[in-house]
DSSP file (Angstrom, degrees, kcal/mol; ACC not computed):
  #  RESIDUE AA STRUCTURE BP1 BP2  ACC     N-H-->O    O-->H-N    N-H-->O    O-->H-N    TCO  KAPPA ALPHA  PHI   PSI    X-CA   Y-CA   Z-CA
    1    1 A M              0   0    0      0, 0.0    33,-0.1     0, 0.0    32,-0.1   0.000 360.0 360.0 360.0 129.3   17.8   34.8  -36.8
    2    2 A P        -     0   0    0      0, 0.0    33,-2.9     0, 0.0     2,-0.5  -0.291 360.0-140.8 -66.3 154.1   14.6   36.8  -36.9
    3    3 A T  E     -a   35   0A   0     31,-0.2    50,-2.9    48,-0.1    51,-1.1  -0.965  10.5-159.6-123.6 131.1   12.1   35.9  -39.6
    4    4 A L  E     -ab  36  54A   0     31,-2.7    33,-2.8    -2,-0.5     2,-0.6  -0.956  15.2-154.0-104.2 123.6    9.9   38.3  -41.7
    5    5 A L  E     -ab  37  55A   0     49,-2.8    51,-3.0    -2,-0.5     2,-0.6  -0.877   4.4-161.9 -99.1 123.5    7.0   36.5  -43.2
    6    6 A I  E     -ab  38  56A   0     31,-3.5    33,-2.9    -2,-0.6     2,-0.5  -0.918   7.3-173.7-104.5 113.1    5.6   38.0  -46.4
    7    7 A V  E     +ab  39  57A   0     49,-2.7    51,-2.0    -2,-0.6     2,-0.3  -0.931  18.3 163.7-111.2 124.9    2.0   36.8  -47.1
    8    8 A H  E     -ab  40  58A   0     31,-1.9    33,-3.2    -2,-0.5     2,-0.4  -0.939  39.3-152.6-142.5 158.0    0.6   37.9  -50.5
    9    9 A H        +     0   0    0     49,-1.1    58,-0.1    -2,-0.3    61,-0.0  -0.957  23.0 174.1-129.2 112.5   -1.9   37.4  -53.2
   10   10 A T        +     0   0    0     -2,-0.4     6,-0.1     1,-0.1    49,-0.0  -0.677  15.3 151.6-123.7  76.0   -0.6   38.5  -56.5
   11   11 A P        +     0   0    0      0, 0.0    -1,-0.1     0, 0.0     3,-0.0   0.499  63.7  47.2 -84.9  -4.9   -3.0   37.7  -59.3
   12   12 A S  S  > S-     0   0    0      1,-0.1     4,-2.3     0, 0.0     5,-0.2  -0.907  85.7-111.1-137.1 161.6   -2.0   40.4  -61.7
   13   13 A P  H  > S+     0   0    0      0, 0.0     4,-2.0     0, 0.0     5,-0.1   0.826 118.0  55.6 -61.7 -31.6    1.2   41.9  -63.1
   14   14 A N  H  > S+     0   0    0      2,-0.2     4,-1.5     1,-0.2     5,-0.2   0.924 109.8  44.3 -68.6 -43.1    0.6   45.1  -61.1
   15   15 A C  H  > S+     0   0    0      1,-0.2     4,-2.1     2,-0.2    -1,-0.2   0.871 111.3  54.9 -65.9 -35.3    0.4   43.1  -57.8
   16   16 A Q  H  X S+     0   0    0     -4,-2.3     4,-2.6     1,-0.2    -2,-0.2   0.895 106.4  51.4 -66.4 -40.6    3.5   41.1  -58.9
   17   17 A S  H  X S+     0   0    0     -4,-2.0     4,-1.5     1,-0.2    -1,-0.2   0.846 110.0  48.8 -64.6 -33.1    5.5   44.3  -59.4
   18   18 A L  H  X S+     0   0    0     -4,-1.5     4,-2.2     2,-0.2    -2,-0.2   0.876 111.6  48.9 -73.7 -37.7    4.6   45.6  -56.0
   19   19 A L  H  X S+     0   0    0     -4,-2.1     4,-2.9     2,-0.2     5,-0.3   0.943 109.1  53.6 -65.1 -46.0    5.5   42.2  -54.3
   20   20 A E  H  X S+     0   0    0     -4,-2.6     4,-2.3     1,-0.2    -1,-0.2   0.873 109.5  48.7 -53.2 -40.9    8.8   42.2  -56.2
   21   21 A A  H  X S+     0   0    0     -4,-1.5     4,-2.1     2,-0.2    -1,-0.2   0.919 111.1  49.4 -70.0 -42.4    9.6   45.7  -54.8
   22   22 A V  H  X S+     0   0    0     -4,-2.2     4,-2.8     1,-0.2    -2,-0.2   0.942 113.4  45.8 -58.8 -48.1    8.7   44.6  -51.3
   23   23 A V  H  X S+     0   0    0     -4,-2.9     4,-1.8     1,-0.2    -1,-0.2   0.895 109.9  54.6 -62.4 -40.7   10.9   41.5  -51.5
   24   24 A S  H  < S+     0   0    0     -4,-2.3    -1,-0.2    -5,-0.3    -2,-0.2   0.888 112.2  44.6 -62.1 -37.2   13.8   43.6  -53.0
   25   25 A G  H >< S+     0   0    0     -4,-2.1     3,-1.3     1,-0.2    -2,-0.2   0.924 112.8  50.5 -70.8 -44.8   13.6   46.0  -50.0
   26   26 A A  H 3< S+     0   0    0     -4,-2.8    -1,-0.2     1,-0.3    -2,-0.2   0.767 116.8  40.5 -66.4 -23.5   13.3   43.3  -47.5
   27   27 A T  T 3< S+     0   0    0     -4,-1.8    -1,-0.3    -5,-0.2    -2,-0.2   0.147  80.2 147.4-111.2  20.4   16.3   41.4  -48.9
   28   28 A A    X   -     0   0    0     -3,-1.3     3,-2.3     1,-0.1    -3,-0.1  -0.273  58.6-119.1 -55.0 140.2   18.5   44.5  -49.6
   29   29 A P  T 3  S+     0   0    0      0, 0.0    -1,-0.1     0, 0.0    -4,-0.0   0.752 111.0  62.0 -58.5 -27.9   22.2   43.6  -49.1
   30   30 A E  T 3  S+     0   0    0      1,-0.1     2,-0.8     2,-0.0    -2,-0.1   0.606  89.6  76.0 -74.7 -10.6   22.5   46.2  -46.3
   31   31 A I    <   +     0   0    0     -3,-2.3     2,-0.3    -6,-0.1     3,-0.3  -0.890  69.8 179.3-105.8 108.8   20.0   44.4  -44.2
   32   32 A E        +     0   0    0     -2,-0.8     3,-0.1     1,-0.2    -2,-0.0  -0.781  50.0  31.0-111.3 151.0   21.7   41.3  -42.7
   33   33 A G  S    S+     0   0    0     -2,-0.3     2,-0.4     1,-0.2    -1,-0.2   0.727  82.6 116.7  83.4  23.0   20.6   38.6  -40.4
   34   34 A V        -     0   0    0     -3,-0.3     2,-0.6   -33,-0.1    -1,-0.2  -0.992  55.0-144.7-126.0 126.9   16.9   38.5  -41.4
   35   35 A D  E     -a    3   0A   0    -33,-2.9   -31,-2.7    -2,-0.4     2,-0.6  -0.806  15.9-156.4 -88.4 117.8   15.3   35.4  -42.9
   36   36 A V  E     -a    4   0A   0     -2,-0.6     2,-0.5   -33,-0.2   -31,-0.2  -0.876  10.1-171.0-102.7 118.0   12.6   36.6  -45.4
   37   37 A V  E     -a    5   0A   0    -33,-2.8   -31,-3.5    -2,-0.6     2,-0.4  -0.947   5.7-158.2-113.4 127.5   10.0   33.9  -46.0
   38   38 A R  E     +a    6   0A   0     -2,-0.5   -31,-0.2   -33,-0.2   -33,-0.0  -0.899  14.8 172.9-108.1 132.6    7.4   34.4  -48.8
   39   39 A R  E     -a    7   0A   0    -33,-2.9   -31,-1.9    -2,-0.4     2,-0.1  -0.991  32.8-123.5-138.0 129.2    4.1   32.5  -48.8
   40   40 A P  E >>  -a    8   0A   0      0, 0.0     3,-2.3     0, 0.0     4,-1.6  -0.464  36.1-113.8 -63.2 145.8    1.1   32.9  -51.1
   41   41 A A  T 34 S+     0   0    0    -33,-3.2   -32,-0.1     1,-0.3   -34,-0.0   0.814 115.3  54.7 -57.9 -31.7   -1.9   33.7  -48.9
   42   42 A L  T 34 S+     0   0    0    -34,-0.3    -1,-0.3     1,-0.2   -33,-0.1   0.639 114.2  40.7 -75.5 -12.9   -3.6   30.4  -49.8
   43   43 A A  T <4 S+     0   0    0     -3,-2.3    -2,-0.2     2,-0.1    -1,-0.2   0.567  88.9 107.2-110.6 -14.3   -0.6   28.4  -48.6
   44   44 A A     <  -     0   0    0     -4,-1.6     2,-0.2    -5,-0.1    32,-0.1  -0.409  51.1-166.1 -71.2 145.9    0.4   30.4  -45.5
   45   45 A T     >  -     0   0    0     -2,-0.1     4,-1.8     1,-0.1     3,-0.2  -0.761  37.6-104.8-125.6 168.3   -0.4   28.7  -42.2
   46   46 A A  H  > S+     0   0    0     -2,-0.2     4,-3.0     1,-0.2     5,-0.2   0.861 121.2  60.3 -62.3 -33.0   -0.6   29.5  -38.5
   47   47 A S  H  > S+     0   0    0      2,-0.2     4,-1.6     1,-0.2    -1,-0.2   0.879 102.5  51.5 -60.7 -37.2    2.7   27.8  -38.1
   48   48 A D  H  > S+     0   0    0     -3,-0.2     4,-0.6     2,-0.2    -1,-0.2   0.940 113.3  45.2 -61.1 -46.0    4.3   30.3  -40.6
   49   49 A V  H >< S+     0   0    0     -4,-1.8     3,-1.0     1,-0.2    -2,-0.2   0.914 112.1  50.1 -64.0 -46.0    2.9   33.1  -38.5
   50   50 A L  H 3< S+     0   0    0     -4,-3.0    -1,-0.2     1,-0.2    -2,-0.2   0.810 111.0  50.5 -64.3 -29.9    3.9   31.6  -35.2
   51   51 A A  H 3< S+     0   0    0     -4,-1.6    -1,-0.2    -5,-0.2     2,-0.2   0.569  99.6  84.8 -85.1  -9.4    7.5   31.1  -36.5
   52   52 A A    <<  -     0   0    0     -3,-1.0   -48,-0.2    -4,-0.6     3,-0.1  -0.592  61.9-154.2 -96.5 156.8    7.8   34.7  -37.8
   53   53 A D  S    S+     0   0    0    -50,-2.9     2,-0.3     1,-0.3   -49,-0.2   0.589  83.8  10.0 -98.6 -14.8    8.8   37.8  -35.9
   54   54 A A  E     -b    4   0A   0    -51,-1.1   -49,-2.8    34,-0.1     2,-0.4  -0.973  68.6-140.2-158.8 153.6    7.0   40.2  -38.2
   55   55 A C  E     -bc   5  90A   0     34,-2.1    36,-1.6    -2,-0.3     2,-0.4  -0.944   6.4-166.3-124.7 143.7    4.4   39.9  -41.0
   56   56 A L  E     -bc   6  91A   0    -51,-3.0   -49,-2.7    -2,-0.4     2,-0.3  -0.994  15.9-162.6-127.1 122.7    4.1   41.8  -44.2
   57   57 A L  E     -bc   7  92A   0     34,-2.4    36,-2.1    -2,-0.4     2,-0.4  -0.848   9.1-176.1-115.5 140.7    0.8   41.4  -46.1
   58   58 A G  E     +bc   8  93A   0    -51,-2.0   -49,-1.1    -2,-0.3    36,-0.2  -0.999  13.5 152.2-138.7 136.4   -0.1   42.2  -49.7
   59   59 A T  E     - c   0  94A   0     34,-1.8    36,-1.8    -2,-0.4     2,-0.2  -0.996  38.7-117.9-155.9 149.9   -3.4   42.0  -51.5
   60   60 A P  E     - c   0  95A   0      0, 0.0     7,-0.7     0, 0.0     2,-0.6  -0.547  35.8-116.0 -77.4 159.8   -5.4   43.4  -54.3
   61   61 A A  E     -F   66   0B   0     34,-2.9     2,-0.5    -2,-0.2    36,-0.5  -0.899  35.8-170.4 -97.0 119.7   -8.7   45.3  -53.5
   62   62 A N  E >   -F   65   0B   0      3,-3.5     3,-1.3    -2,-0.6    34,-0.0  -0.955  64.2 -24.1-120.4 119.0  -11.5   43.2  -55.0
   63   63 A I  T 3  S-     0   0    0     -2,-0.5    -1,-0.2     1,-0.3     3,-0.1   0.901 129.6 -45.9  49.3  47.8  -15.0   44.6  -55.1
   64   64 A G  T 3  S+     0   0    0     35,-0.3     2,-0.3     1,-0.2    -1,-0.3   0.574 126.1  77.5  81.0   9.6  -14.3   46.9  -52.1
   65   65 A Y  E <  S-F   62   0B   0     -3,-1.3    -3,-3.5    37,-0.2    38,-0.3  -0.894  87.3 -83.2-142.8 167.7  -12.5   44.3  -50.0
   66   66 A M  E     -F   61   0B   0     36,-0.3    -5,-0.2    -2,-0.3    -1,-0.1  -0.266  67.4 -77.8 -63.2 163.4   -9.3   42.5  -49.5
   67   67 A S     >  -     0   0    0     -7,-0.7     4,-2.0     1,-0.1     5,-0.2  -0.266  34.4-119.6 -63.9 153.9   -8.8   39.4  -51.7
   68   68 A G  H  > S+     0   0    0      1,-0.2     4,-2.1     2,-0.2    -1,-0.1   0.766 114.0  60.9 -62.4 -25.8  -10.6   36.2  -50.7
   69   69 A A  H  > S+     0   0    0      2,-0.2     4,-2.2     1,-0.2    -1,-0.2   0.927 107.0  42.9 -70.1 -45.7   -7.1   34.6  -50.5
   70   70 A L  H  > S+     0   0    0      2,-0.2     4,-2.2     1,-0.2    -2,-0.2   0.848 112.6  53.1 -70.0 -31.3   -6.0   37.0  -47.8
   71   71 A K  H  X S+     0   0    0     -4,-2.0     4,-2.5     2,-0.2    -1,-0.2   0.925 108.2  51.2 -66.0 -43.1   -9.3   36.7  -46.0
   72   72 A H  H  X S+     0   0    0     -4,-2.1     4,-2.2     2,-0.2    -2,-0.2   0.911 108.6  52.6 -59.8 -42.5   -8.8   32.9  -46.1
   73   73 A F  H  X S+     0   0    0     -4,-2.2     4,-2.1     1,-0.2     5,-0.2   0.961 111.6  44.7 -56.8 -51.0   -5.3   33.4  -44.6
   74   74 A F  H  X S+     0   0    0     -4,-2.2     4,-1.9     1,-0.2    -2,-0.2   0.875 110.8  54.2 -63.8 -37.6   -6.7   35.5  -41.7
   75   75 A D  H  < S+     0   0    0     -4,-2.5     4,-0.4     1,-0.2    -1,-0.2   0.877 112.1  45.4 -61.0 -39.8   -9.6   33.0  -41.2
   76   76 A Q  H  < S+     0   0    0     -4,-2.2    -2,-0.2    -5,-0.2    -1,-0.2   0.840 122.8  32.7 -76.1 -33.3   -7.0   30.1  -40.8
   77   77 A V  H  X S+     0   0    0     -4,-2.1     4,-1.9    -5,-0.2     5,-0.2   0.592  92.2  91.7-101.0 -12.4   -4.6   31.9  -38.5
   78   78 A Y  H  X S+     0   0    0     -4,-1.9     4,-1.0    -5,-0.2     3,-0.1   0.939  97.0  26.8 -58.4 -58.2   -6.8   34.2  -36.4
   79   79 A Y  H  4 S+     0   0    0     -4,-0.4     4,-0.4     1,-0.2     3,-0.3   0.894 119.9  54.6 -77.7 -34.0   -7.6   32.0  -33.4
   80   80 A P  H  4 S+     0   0    0      0, 0.0     4,-0.3     0, 0.0    -1,-0.2   0.826 122.1  31.8 -61.4 -28.0   -4.4   29.8  -33.5
   81   81 A C  H  X S+     0   0    0     -4,-1.9     4,-1.9    -3,-0.1    -2,-0.2   0.463  90.6 102.0-106.9  -4.9   -2.3   33.0  -33.4
   82   82 A L  T  < S+     0   0    0     -4,-1.0     4,-0.2    -3,-0.3    -3,-0.1   0.906  93.4  24.7 -55.1 -53.8   -4.5   35.3  -31.3
   83   83 A D  T >4 S+     0   0    0     -4,-0.4     3,-0.8     1,-0.2    -1,-0.2   0.892 121.1  54.8 -80.2 -38.5   -2.7   35.1  -28.0
   84   84 A A  T 34 S+     0   0    0     -4,-0.3    -2,-0.2     1,-0.2    -1,-0.2   0.698 111.2  42.5 -70.6 -20.8    0.8   34.2  -29.2
   85   85 A T  T >< S+     0   0    0     -4,-1.9     3,-2.3    29,-0.1    -1,-0.2   0.254  72.4 138.5-116.1  14.9    1.3   37.0  -31.6
   86   86 A R  T <  S+     0   0    0     -3,-0.8    30,-0.2     1,-0.3    29,-0.2  -0.368  77.7  21.6 -58.7 138.0   -0.1   40.1  -29.8
   87   87 A G  T 3  S+     0   0    0     28,-3.4    -1,-0.3     1,-0.3    29,-0.2   0.434  86.9 154.5  80.4   1.1    2.2   43.0  -30.4
   88   88 A R    <   -     0   0    0     -3,-2.3    29,-2.6    26,-0.2    -1,-0.3  -0.395  45.8-121.2 -61.1 127.7    3.6   41.4  -33.6
   89   89 A P  E     + d   0 117A   0      0, 0.0   -34,-2.1     0, 0.0     2,-0.3  -0.503  42.7 166.3 -71.8 142.1    4.9   44.1  -35.9
   90   90 A F  E     -cd  55 118A   0     27,-2.0    29,-2.9   -36,-0.2    30,-0.6  -0.959  20.2-174.2-148.1 164.9    3.3   44.1  -39.3
   91   91 A G  E     -c   56   0A   0    -36,-1.6   -34,-2.4    -2,-0.3     2,-0.3  -0.938  10.6-166.3-150.5 170.0    2.9   46.2  -42.5
   92   92 A Y  E     -c   57   0A   0     -2,-0.3    31,-1.9   -36,-0.2     2,-0.3  -0.996  12.8-151.9-158.5 159.3    0.8   45.8  -45.6
   93   93 A W  E     -ce  58 123A   0    -36,-2.1   -34,-1.8    -2,-0.3     2,-0.4  -0.983  11.9-164.6-133.2 147.3    0.3   47.0  -49.2
   94   94 A V  E     -ce  59 124A   0     29,-2.2    31,-2.6    -2,-0.3     2,-0.4  -0.996   2.1-162.6-133.4 135.4   -2.9   47.1  -51.2
   95   95 A H  E     +ce  60 125A   0    -36,-1.8   -34,-2.9    -2,-0.4     2,-0.3  -0.954  16.7 169.2-114.5 139.7   -3.4   47.5  -55.0
   96   96 A G  E     - e   0 126A   0     29,-2.5    31,-2.2    -2,-0.4     4,-0.1  -0.987  42.0-125.8-144.5 159.5   -6.7   48.5  -56.5
   97   97 A G  S    S-     0   0    0    -36,-0.5    -1,-0.1    -2,-0.3     3,-0.1   0.894 101.3 -22.9 -68.5 -38.4   -8.1   49.6  -59.8
   98   98 A S  S    S+     0   0    0      1,-0.4     2,-0.3   -37,-0.1    28,-0.1   0.519 129.2  28.5-147.5 -17.7   -9.7   52.7  -58.4
   99   99 A D        +     0   0    0    -38,-0.1    -1,-0.4    26,-0.1   -35,-0.3  -0.988  36.3 173.4-153.1 138.6  -10.4   52.4  -54.6
  100  100 A V     >  +     0   0    0     -2,-0.3     4,-2.5    -4,-0.1     5,-0.2   0.331  51.7 110.4-124.8   3.4   -8.8   50.5  -51.7
  101  101 A T  H  > S+     0   0    0      1,-0.2     4,-2.5     2,-0.2     5,-0.2   0.872  79.9  46.4 -50.7 -50.1  -10.8   51.9  -48.8
  102  102 A G  H  > S+     0   0    0      1,-0.2     4,-2.3     2,-0.2   -36,-0.3   0.891 113.1  48.7 -64.7 -42.0  -12.7   48.7  -48.0
  103  103 A A  H  > S+     0   0    0    -38,-0.3     4,-2.3     2,-0.2    -1,-0.2   0.893 112.4  48.5 -66.6 -39.4   -9.6   46.5  -48.1
  104  104 A V  H  X S+     0   0    0     -4,-2.5     4,-2.7     2,-0.2     5,-0.2   0.952 111.1  51.3 -62.7 -49.5   -7.6   48.9  -45.9
  105  105 A R  H  X S+     0   0    0     -4,-2.5     4,-2.2    -5,-0.2    -2,-0.2   0.891 111.1  48.3 -54.4 -46.2  -10.5   49.0  -43.4
  106  106 A A  H  X S+     0   0    0     -4,-2.3     4,-2.7     2,-0.2     5,-0.2   0.931 112.4  47.0 -61.2 -49.7  -10.7   45.2  -43.3
  107  107 A I  H  X S+     0   0    0     -4,-2.3     4,-2.7     1,-0.2     5,-0.3   0.919 112.9  49.5 -60.6 -45.5   -7.0   44.7  -42.8
  108  108 A E  H  X S+     0   0    0     -4,-2.7     4,-2.0     1,-0.2    -1,-0.2   0.912 111.8  48.8 -58.2 -44.4   -6.9   47.3  -40.1
  109  109 A S  H  X S+     0   0    0     -4,-2.2     4,-2.2    -5,-0.2    -2,-0.2   0.931 114.3  44.0 -62.4 -49.2   -9.8   45.8  -38.3
  110  110 A I  H  X S+     0   0    0     -4,-2.7     4,-2.1     1,-0.2     5,-0.2   0.946 114.1  48.7 -63.5 -48.4   -8.5   42.2  -38.4
  111  111 A T  H  X>S+     0   0    0     -4,-2.7     5,-2.3     1,-0.2     4,-0.9   0.841 109.8  52.4 -65.5 -31.5   -5.0   43.1  -37.4
  112  112 A K  H ><5S+     0   0    0     -4,-2.0     3,-0.7    -5,-0.3    -1,-0.2   0.916 108.7  51.8 -65.4 -43.0   -6.3   45.3  -34.5
  113  113 A G  H 3<5S+     0   0    0     -4,-2.2    -2,-0.2     1,-0.2    -1,-0.2   0.863 109.0  49.6 -59.9 -34.8   -8.3   42.2  -33.4
  114  114 A L  H 3<5S-     0   0    0     -4,-2.1    -1,-0.2    -5,-0.1    -2,-0.2   0.702 113.0-122.9 -75.2 -17.3   -5.2   40.2  -33.4
  115  115 A G  T <<5 +     0   0    0     -4,-0.9   -28,-3.4    -3,-0.7    -3,-0.2   0.691  55.1 158.0  82.0  20.5   -3.4   42.8  -31.4
  116  116 A W      < -     0   0    0     -5,-2.3     2,-0.5   -30,-0.2    -1,-0.2  -0.457  36.9-129.0 -77.8 155.2   -0.7   43.3  -34.1
  117  117 A R  E     -d   89   0A   0    -29,-2.6   -27,-2.0    -2,-0.1     2,-0.2  -0.914  15.5-121.9-111.8 123.1    1.3   46.6  -34.1
  118  118 A A  E     -d   90   0A   0     -2,-0.5   -27,-0.2   -29,-0.2     3,-0.1  -0.450  27.6-178.5 -61.4 124.8    1.7   48.6  -37.3
  119  119 A A        +     0   0    0    -29,-2.9     2,-0.3    -2,-0.2   -28,-0.2   0.430  67.4  12.6-106.9  -4.0    5.5   48.9  -37.9
  120  120 A A  S    S-     0   0    0    -30,-0.6    -1,-0.2    24,-0.0   -28,-0.2  -0.974  89.9 -86.3-161.9 159.4    5.2   51.1  -41.0
  121  121 A Q        -     0   0    0     -2,-0.3   -29,-0.1     1,-0.1    -2,-0.0  -0.462  52.6-110.5 -65.9 140.9    2.7   53.1  -42.9
  122  122 A P        -     0   0    0      0, 0.0     2,-0.5     0, 0.0   -29,-0.2  -0.342  23.2-132.0 -69.2 158.3    0.7   51.0  -45.4
  123  123 A V  E     -e   93   0A   0    -31,-1.9   -29,-2.2    -3,-0.1     2,-0.5  -0.969  23.5-172.8-114.0 125.6    1.3   51.5  -49.1
  124  124 A T  E     -e   94   0A   0     -2,-0.5     2,-0.4   -31,-0.2   -29,-0.2  -0.969   2.5-175.2-119.2 131.3   -1.9   51.9  -51.2
  125  125 A V  E     -e   95   0A   0    -31,-2.6   -29,-2.5    -2,-0.5     2,-0.4  -0.980   9.2-168.0-129.4 133.7   -1.8   52.0  -54.9
  126  126 A T  E     -e   96   0A   0     -2,-0.4   -29,-0.2   -31,-0.2   -28,-0.1  -0.969  61.2  -8.4-118.2 140.4   -4.5   52.5  -57.5
  127  127 A G  S    S-     0   0    0    -31,-2.2   -31,-0.1    -2,-0.4   -29,-0.1  -0.319 120.2  -5.1  75.4-160.6   -4.0   51.9  -61.2
  128  128 A T  S    S-     0   0    0      1,-0.1    -2,-0.1   -31,-0.1     2,-0.1  -0.494  85.5-109.5 -67.8 126.6   -0.7   51.1  -62.7
  129  129 A P        -     0   0    0      0, 0.0    -1,-0.1     0, 0.0    -2,-0.1  -0.355  33.1-145.6 -63.9 131.0    2.1   51.4  -60.0
  130  130 A S     >  -     0   0    0     -2,-0.1     4,-2.2     1,-0.1     3,-0.4  -0.407  30.4 -99.5 -85.0 169.0    4.3   54.4  -60.6
  131  131 A P  H  > S+     0   0    0      0, 0.0     4,-2.1     0, 0.0     5,-0.1   0.860 127.4  54.3 -58.0 -33.7    8.1   54.5  -59.8
  132  132 A Q  H  > S+     0   0    0      2,-0.2     4,-2.1     1,-0.2     5,-0.1   0.857 106.8  50.9 -68.5 -33.8    7.2   56.2  -56.5
  133  133 A D  H  > S+     0   0    0     -3,-0.4     4,-1.9     2,-0.2    -1,-0.2   0.897 111.0  47.8 -66.5 -41.9    4.7   53.4  -55.7
  134  134 A L  H  X S+     0   0    0     -4,-2.2     4,-2.1     2,-0.2    -2,-0.2   0.869 111.1  50.8 -67.5 -35.4    7.4   50.9  -56.3
  135  135 A E  H  X S+     0   0    0     -4,-2.1     4,-2.8     2,-0.2    -2,-0.2   0.897 108.0  53.4 -64.0 -41.4    9.9   52.8  -54.2
  136  136 A A  H  X S+     0   0    0     -4,-2.1     4,-2.0     1,-0.2    -2,-0.2   0.859 109.8  48.0 -60.7 -37.8    7.3   53.0  -51.4
  137  137 A C  H  X S+     0   0    0     -4,-1.9     4,-2.4     2,-0.2    -1,-0.2   0.890 109.8  51.8 -70.9 -38.9    7.0   49.2  -51.5
  138  138 A W  H  X S+     0   0    0     -4,-2.1     4,-2.6     1,-0.2    -2,-0.2   0.932 111.3  48.5 -60.2 -46.3   10.7   48.8  -51.5
  139  139 A E  H  X S+     0   0    0     -4,-2.8     4,-2.9     2,-0.2    -1,-0.2   0.881 108.5  54.4 -61.4 -39.6   10.9   51.0  -48.4
  140  140 A L  H  X S+     0   0    0     -4,-2.0     4,-2.1     2,-0.2     5,-0.2   0.952 110.2  45.4 -60.6 -48.4    8.1   49.1  -46.8
  141  141 A G  H  X S+     0   0    0     -4,-2.4     4,-2.1     1,-0.2    -2,-0.2   0.912 115.2  47.8 -61.1 -42.5    9.9   45.8  -47.2
  142  142 A A  H  X S+     0   0    0     -4,-2.6     4,-3.1     1,-0.2     5,-0.2   0.896 109.8  52.7 -62.6 -41.4   13.2   47.4  -46.0
  143  143 A A  H  X S+     0   0    0     -4,-2.9     4,-1.7     2,-0.2    -1,-0.2   0.893 111.3  45.1 -64.0 -40.8   11.6   49.0  -43.0
  144  144 A L  H  X S+     0   0    0     -4,-2.1     4,-0.5    -5,-0.2    -1,-0.2   0.913 117.0  44.8 -71.7 -39.4   10.0   45.8  -41.7
  145  145 A A  H >< S+     0   0    0     -4,-2.1     3,-1.2    -5,-0.2     4,-0.4   0.938 114.3  48.7 -66.7 -45.6   13.2   43.7  -42.3
  146  146 A A  H >< S+     0   0    0     -4,-3.1     3,-1.2     1,-0.3     4,-0.4   0.807 102.5  63.6 -65.6 -29.6   15.5   46.4  -40.7
  147  147 A G  H 3< S+     0   0    0     -4,-1.7     3,-0.5    -5,-0.2    -1,-0.3   0.738  97.5  57.1 -63.8 -22.3   13.2   46.7  -37.7
  148  148 A L  T << S+     0   0    0     -3,-1.2    -1,-0.2    -4,-0.5    -2,-0.2   0.585  98.4  61.0 -87.0  -9.3   13.9   43.1  -36.9
  149  149 A T    <         0   0    0     -3,-1.2    -1,-0.2    -4,-0.4    -2,-0.2   0.574 360.0 360.0 -91.5  -7.9   17.7   43.8  -36.7
  150  150 A D              0   0    0     -3,-0.5    -1,-0.2    -4,-0.4    -2,-0.1   0.490 360.0 360.0 -67.3 360.0   17.4   46.3  -33.8
């Protein structure tokens, strides 16, 4: 059974609502045969990444960058996963108070270095998530999970 790994840092109610929307999409009843594994960024390991068929990443934008927790995740998995995960499909979402540009740039740079392949457009949200933002996160989770059933 293919595995979708969701790695997230959710320190706020806004981030939590986006995570819940992503998980709801990834585990939608119409998507069968995909194991969805959730890991906080500080607990996710290279073994988790190596065991997954796709990765979905979520972070707040903090002071113009991804969270320290997601950066720690990347620091821990980068070299152990570098060769084995080239071409791995991934997606991500970022929440910020006013700007997410730096966080997006950092995630894009690191995943490019890993050789991961974007499987969906990222979802970026500033301020309080709207119903459209939550729908976009639901669709992001569903797209990554459904992509593993092909």
